[in-house]
ROSERO-890718 format. One record per residue: y negated, z negated, x negated of N, C-alpha, C in turn; residue in one letter. Coordinates in steps of 0.1 Angstrom, whole numbers, plus 2048, in hexadecimal, padded with zeros to 3 digits. Example, Ala and Ser with C-alpha at 12.3 -4.5 7.8 and 13.67 -1.06 7.14 Angstrom:
<sites>
8397B277C82D7B27858217B277CA/8167B978080B7B97778007B177FS/
</sites>
This chain:
<sites>
7A3C7D52B7ACC7D51F7ACC8A519M/7A9C8B50B7A9C975047B7C9C502A/7B9CA95047C6CB05037C5CBB4F8I/7CECBB4EE7CECC54E37D9CD04E6T/7D7CDC4E17E1CE64E37EECE44DBL/7EDCDC4D17F9CDA4C87FECCC4CAF/7FCCC54D4802CB84D67F8CAE4D1G/7FECA34CD7F5C974C97EFC9A4BBC/7E2C974B97DCC994AC7E1C8F4A2A/7E3C924957E7C8848B7DDC7E489P/7E0C734857D7C684817CFC6C475K/7C3C674747BAC6A4687C0C6745BS/7C7C5C45A7CDC5844D7D8C61449S/7E0C654527EBC6E44F7E6C7C44BE/7DBC814517D5C8D44D7CFC8D43FL/7C9C8243B7C3C8042E7CFC80424E/7D9C794277E5C7941E7EBC8641BK/7ECC8E4267F2C9C4257E9CA541CT/7DBCA441E7D2CAB4167D3CA8407I/7D4C9B4057D5C963F77E2C9C3F0M/7EDC9C3F77F9CA13F27F8CB03EEQ/7F2CB73F87EFCC53F57E7CC73E9L/7DDCBF3E77D4CC13DC7DBCBE3CEQ/7E4CB43CF7ECCB03C37F5CBC3BFD/7FBCC23C9804CCD3C67FDCD93C1E/7F1CDC3C67E9CE73C17E4CE43B3I/7E1CD83B07DDCD43A27E8CD6398A/7F4CD239C800CD3394803CE2391K/802CEA39B804CF93997FACFF390K/7EDCFA3917E3CFF3897E5CFC37AE/7EBCEF3787EECEB36A7F9CF4364E/803CF736D80FCFF36880AD0D365I/801D1236D7FBD2036B7F4D2035DI/7EBD1635B7E4D1534F7EDD14342K/7F8D0C344801D0A339808D17336E/80CD1F340813D2C33E809D35337L/7FDD3533C7F3D3E3377F0D3B328Q/7F0D2E3257EED2A3177F9D2F30EG/806D2D313811D3230B811D41309K/80DD4831380CD56312802D5B308N/7F7D533077ECD562FD7F2D542EFV/7FAD482EE800D452E1809D502DCE/812D552E581BD5F2E2814D6C2DEV/80AD6F2E6802D7B2E37FBD7B2D6T/7F6D6F2D27F0D6D2C57FAD6E2BAE/806D682BC811D692B2815D782B0E/817D7F2BA81AD8D2B980FD952B2V/803D922B67F7D992AF7F7D962A0A/7FAD8929D7FAD8528E805D8D287V/811D8E28D81CD95287819DA3285E/813DA9290810DB828F805DBA284E/7FBDB12847F1DB227A7F6DB126CT/800DA726A806DA525D80DDB2258T/815DB826281DDC425F813DCF25BA/809DD12637FFDDB2617F8DD9253I/7F5DCC2507EFDC92437F8DCD238T/805DCA23980EDCD22E80FDDC22CE/810DE3237811DF2236804DF7230E/7F8DF22347ECDF622F7EBDF3220E/7F0DE721C7F0DE320E7F8DED206D/804DF020B80DDFA204807E07203K/801E0C20E7FAE1920E7EFE1A205A/7E8E0F2027DCE0E1FA7E0E0E1EBS/7EDE0C1E87F1E0C1DA7EFE191D3L/7EDE1A1C77EDE261BF7FBE2B1BET/7FDE381BB80BE3D1B9812E361AEE/80BE331A3811E2B198816E1E19DD/80EE171A5812E0A1AA81EE0A1B3A/81EE151BC829E171C5836E191BDK/836E211B3842E241AB846E171A4I/83DE1019E841E03197847DF91A0L/842DF91AD847DF01B7856DF41BAL/859E011BB866E051BE870E011B2V/86BE031A6874E0019B876DF119AI/86CDE919C86DDDA19C876DD51A7D/875DDB1B387DDD71BF88CDDB1BCS/88EDE61B689CDEA1B28A2DE01A9Y/89BDDD19E8A0DD31948A3DC619BI/89ADC11A489DDB51AB8AADB61B3N/8ACDC11BA8B8DC31C28C5DC31B9A/8C3DC91AD8CEDC81A38D2DBA19FV/8C7DB219D8C9DA41998D0D9C1A4E/8CDDA01B08D3D991BC8E0D9F1C0N/8E4DA91B98F1DB01BD8F1DB41CCK/8E5DB91D08E3DBD1DE8E3DCC1DED/8EFDD21E18F1DE01E08EADE71EBF/8EADE11F78E2DE72028D4DE81FFT/8CEDDE1F98C0DDF1F58BEDE91EAE/8C7DEA1E18C5DF31D68C4E021DBQ/8CCE041E68CCE121EB8BFE161F1K/8B6E0C1F48A9E101FA8A0E161EFN/8A3E151E389AE191D88A0E251CFY/8ACE2A1D38B2E341CB8B6E401D3V/8B9E4B1CC8BEE571D28C5E5F1C7A/8CCE691CB8D3E731C28DCE6C1B8K/8DAE6E1AB8E4E681A18E4E591A2Y/8D8E531A38D7E441A48DEE3F1B0A/8DDE461BB8E5E411C78F4E421C5L/8F8E4D1BF907E4E1BC90BE431B3D/903E3F1AA907E341A1908E271A8L/8FEE241B18FEE181B990AE171C2V/90EE221C891AE221D0926E1F1C8N/927E241BC932E221B3932E131AFF/927E0E1AB926E001A792ADF61B3K/927DFA1BF92ADF21CA939DF21CCE/940DFD1CA94EDFE1CB955DF61C0Y/94FDF71B4954DF01A8953DE11AAE/948DDC1AF946DCE1B1950DC81BBE/954DD01C595DDCB1CF96BDC81C9K/96EDD01BE97BDCF1B897BDC71ABN/970DC61A496FDBE198962DB6198T/962DAB19E956DA31A0950D9E193S/943DA019193CD9B185931D9218AT/92ED88182923D7F185917D8217CG/90CD86182900D881798F9D7A177I/8F8D7616A8F2D691678E3D6B167R/8DED761628D0D781618CDD8715EE/8C1D8B1638BCD991608B0D97158V/8B0D9C14C8A4D9C14389DDA9144E/891DAA14688ADB614887DDB713FR/87ADC413D86DDC7136864DCE140K/857DCE13E84EDD5147851DE4148P/851DE9154853DF7156846DFE155S/846E0B15383AE1315283CE21157K/831E2815C832E3516182BE3E156I/833E4915282EE52148827E5E14FD/82DE6315A827E6F16082BE7016FK/821E75177824E78185820E86187I/829E8E18C826E9C18E82BEA019CD/821E9F1A5824EA21B382EE971B9G/83AE9C1BD844E931C384EE8E1B9N/84BE901AC854E8B1A184CE82197K/853E7819284DE6F188857E6B17EA/853E6717285BE62168854E56161E/85DE4D15C857E42155861E3B14DG/85FE2E14B868E2514286DE1914AF/87AE1614A87FE0B151889E04147M/888DF6147891DEF13E895DE2144S/8A2DDF1468A7DD21498B6DD1144F/8B9DC51408C6DC213B8CDDB8144T/8D9DBB1498E1DB21518EADAA148E/8E9D9D1488F2D941418FDD9114AH/909D96148914D9615291FD8D14DL/928D8A156934D8215393FD8715DE/94AD8A157956D8E15F95CD81165N/95CD81172960D7417996FD71177L/977D7B173985D78170988D74162I/983D7C159986D7914A97BD70144T/970D6E14B965D6614695ED6C13AK/961D7913795AD7F12C94CD8212FD/943D80126935D82128930D8E120K/928D96127923DA3120916DA7126Y/90FDB011F902DB5124903DC4128D/8FCDC71338FBDD51378ECDD9136L/8E9DE212D8DBDE512A8D7DF2131I/8CDDF11388C6DFD13F8B8DFE139T/8B6E081318A9E0912A8A6E18127E/89BE1D12B897E2A127890E31133G/891E3F13388BE4713D890E4414BK/886E4415488AE43163883E4E16AV/88AE55173884E6017A884E5D189Y/879E60190878E5D19E873E6A1A5L/876E6A1B2872E751BB86DE6F1C8E/863E751CE85EE711DB866E791E5K/86EE711ED877E771F7873E71205I/870E7A20E86BE7521B85FE6B21AN/857E6E21184BE6620F84CE59207G/859E5620285BE4A1FB861E4D1EDE/85CE461E3860E471D586EE421D4W/877E491CE885E451CB889E481BDK/890E3F1B7896E411A98A2E4A1ABI/8A1E551A38ACE5F1A48B5E5F198V/8B0E5B18D8B7E5B1808B1E52176D/8B9E4B16E8B3E431638BDE40158Y/8B8E3B14D8C1E391418C8E2C142T/8D5E2D1418DEE221428E8E23137R/8E9E1812F8F2E181238F0E2511AK/8E3E271188DFE3210E8E0E40114N/8E4E411208E6E4F1268E0E4F134R/8DAE5B1378D5E5D1458E2E5D14EL/8E0E5815A8EBE581648F0E66166I/8E7E701678EBE7E16A8F3E8415ES/8F2E7E1528F9E83147906E7C145E/909E7214C915E6A14A91EE69157A/918E6B16391EE6816F91FE75177F/92CE7917C92EE85183936E8318FY/931E8719A939E861A793DE941ACT/949E941B294FEA01B6952EA01C5F/951EAB1CB954EAC1DA961EB31DDK/965EBD1D5971EC51D997AEC61CDD/97BEBC1C5985EBC1B9991EB51BEL/99BEBC1C39A7EB61C89B3EC01C7Y/9BFEBB1C89CBEC31CA9D3EBD1D5K/9D9EC61DD9E1EC11E89EFEC81E7E/9F9EBF1E4A07EC41E3A10EBA1E9L/A1BEBE1EFA25EB51F4A20EAB1FEG/A16EAF206A10EA7210A08E9B209N/A04E9D1FD9FCE931F69EFE9A1F1V/9E4E931F49D7E981EF9D2E8F1E4K/9CFE951D89CAE8D1CD9BCE921CAI/9B2E891CB9A4E8D1C899EE861BDS/996E8D1B598DE861AB97FE851B1I/97BE791B396EE771BA962E761B0D/964E701A5959E6E19B95FE6C18DL/956E6F184959E6C17594DE6616FV/94FE5B168944E53162947E52153L/93FE5814B941E5713C939E4B137F/93FE4412E939E3812893BE3A119S/932E43113934E46105933E3A0FCI/92AE31100928E240F8934E1C0F7F/93CE1C102949E15102955E1E0FFD/953E2A0FC95EE340F9968E35104D/963E3611096DE3711B967E41126T/970E4612E96CE4E13A974E49146V/96DE47151973E4115D974E4C168T/980E4D16E982E57179986E50185V/97FE53191983E4D19D98CE571A5M/998E531A99A1E5B1B09A2E561BFY/9A5E601C89AAE5C1D59B7E641D8T/9C1E5C1DC9CEE621DF9D1E601EEI/9D4E6B1F59D7E6A2039E6E6E205E/9EEE6520A9FCE6820C9FFE6B21BN/A01E7821EA03E7C22CA12E7E22FN/A1BE78227A29E78229A2DE6C232N/A3AE6C237A3FE6123EA47E57235D/A44E57229A4AE4E21FA40E4A214F/A43E3F20DA3AE3B202A3CE441F6K/A31E451EFA32E4D1E3A2DE451D7I/A31E491CBA2DE421BFA28E4C1B5S/A1FE481ACA19E511A2A1BE4C194T/A19E5518BA19E5017DA0BE50177S/A01E4C1809F3E4C17C9F0E43170I/9F8E3816E9F5E2F1639FAE34156Y/A01E3F157A05E4614A9FEE53148G/9F3E551509ECE6214F9E3E62143S/9DFE6E13F9D8E701329CDE7B135Q/9C3E7B12C9B9E8512D9B7E8B11FI/9B3E9811E9B0E9F1129A2EA5113I/999EA110A98BEA610B988EB1101G/97CEB40FE978EBF0F597EEBE0E7P/980EB20E2985EB10D5994EB20D4D/99BEB50E09A9EB80E19B2EAC0DEK/9ACEA00DC9B4E940DA9B8E8E0E7K/9C5E890E79CBE840F39C6E750F5Q/9BFE731019BAE661049C2E5F10EN/9C7E5310B9D0E4C1139C9E4411EE/9D0E401289CCE361329C8E2912CY/9BCE241309B7E1812A9B9E0C134Y/9B3E0D1409B5E0214A9B2E07157Y/9B6E001629B2E0416F9A9DF9175S/9A0DFD17E996DF4183994DF6192D/99DDF019999BDF01A89A5DFB1AEG/9A9DF81BA9B2E021C19C1E001BDG/9C9E071C49D7E071C19DCE151C2E/9DFE1B1B69E2E291B69F0E2C1B2L/9F8E211AEA06E231AAA0FE251B6S/A0CE201C1A14E211CDA0CE221D9E/A0EE2C1E2A06E2F1EEA0FE2F1FAI/A0BE27203A14E2520FA14E32218Q/A1DE32221A1EE3D22BA11E3F232T/A0CE4C232A00E4F2399F3E48235G/9F3E432289E8E3B2249DFE4321AA/9D3E3E2189CAE4320E9C6E37205I/9C7E3A1F89C4E301EE9BBE361E4S/9B1E2E1DF9A8E321D59A7E281CAE/9A4E2C1BE9A3E231B399DE2A1A7G/999E2219D993E2819199CE25185I/99EE3017D9A5E2F17099CE32165I/99CE2A15A994E2C14E99DE30143T/998E3B13C9A0E40130997E3E124Y/99EE3E119997E3F10C990E4C10BH/985E4D10397EE5A10297AE5B0F3W/97FE650EC97CE660DE972E700DAT/96CE760E5962E800E2954E7A0E1N/94BE810D993EE7C0D7934E7D0E2E/937E860EC92FE880F7937E8B104S/931E8C10F938E9011B93DE9E11AT/947EA212294CEAF122957EB112BG/95BEBE12E966EC0136973EBB130D/97DEB7139989EB2134994EB513EF/9A1EB41399ACEB61419B4EA9144K/9B8EA71509BFE9B1549CEE9F155I/9D7E9814E9E5E991509E9E8D159F/9E9E8F1669EBE8516F9FAE8016FF/A03E8916EA12E8616EA18E8917BG/A23E8217EA2BE8518AA28E7C196D/A2BE811A2A2AE791AEA38E7A1B5I/A3DE6F1B9A4BE6F1BEA4DE651C9Y/A58E671D0A5CE5D1DBA5FE501D5K/A5AE461DCA5BE381D6A6AE331D8S/A71E371E2A7EE311E5A89E381DCD/A88E441D8A93E4B1D1A8EE521C4N/A81E511C1A7CE561B5A7DE661B4Y/A7FE6C1BFA80E7B1BFA71E801BEN/A6FE8A1B5A62E8F1B3A5DE971BED/A50E951C2A49E9E1CBA40EA81C4L/A3AEA31B9A30EAB1B1A33EA81A3I/A35EB319BA38EB118DA2CEB5184N/A29EAD17BA20EB0170A12EB5176D/A0DEAD17FA00EB01859F5EAF17BL/9ECEB917A9E1EBA1719D4EBD178T/9C9EB91739BBEBD1789B3EC216CF/9ABECC16F9A0ED0166993ECB16BD/98DEC2164980EBC168975EC4161V/96EECC169963ED4163956ECE169V/94EEC9160942EC1164938ECA16BL/937ED716892DEDF170931EE117ET/93DEDD182941EDD19093EED1198N/938EC7191934EBA197928EBD1A0A/925EB31A8919EB41B190CEB21A8I/903EBC1A88F7EBB1A08EBEBC1AAR/8E1EB31A98D6EB21B28CAEBB1ADY/
</sites>
């Protein structure tokens, strides 16, 4: 009788069955491996396509002439204006144009307008001189006040100036409502007075000669432990012609009463009887305690000197 070292030998049929099961398992594992390898190839191909597309777009952009790059910036900016996409607008502007976009963004939050349509004319480049360029830009915003439903047009047409900043062309100044932004828009950094634990700042001035107005943005910081009130809505300005210009309307913010320890900002628009921009004096008025009307500051005034504004 034959004796094995491992006990009784398995029957032939059982051995064949075991081998077949092992073969099936190996085959299944091979299929899984192939499937995973296939998916990996697909993912790799997709990534390669995306990278190639990105590289192609960068190459296409790099291959454009300077004129074409500038026209692309102008067109992209107008598209962003039409879409009221302020974040996108900021990608194409700097200096004075960026200041204006920031102001328009603030203005839009407080007085929403609906752009029905933007009508544009072809832009053109007149001159490129190193990192500076100038040309022509024209678009008209057909607007509607969402509250009053009044319809009006805002025309931007005339000279546009660009600069190459960090290798990218940016719009820095352009003609809006018949005036360059730099000739009508003035931002200030240190124009403020601090009295009675109250800080009153003038942040910007926007002349709109076409509309015979001038807009002033104020920030008021109340560092007292009580509410304060102002006579801002009775404030007046006097320009180069010496005529007294009254308060016209307010547009955003709450400047008449400021809570304890609060900061409030808002814009006030005044009539403007002068034929051009110029220095002016603001008669702001009194600031007093809200609960008992006792004055904190009497007859507050500001001298607004345009040469002290930020110039780029």
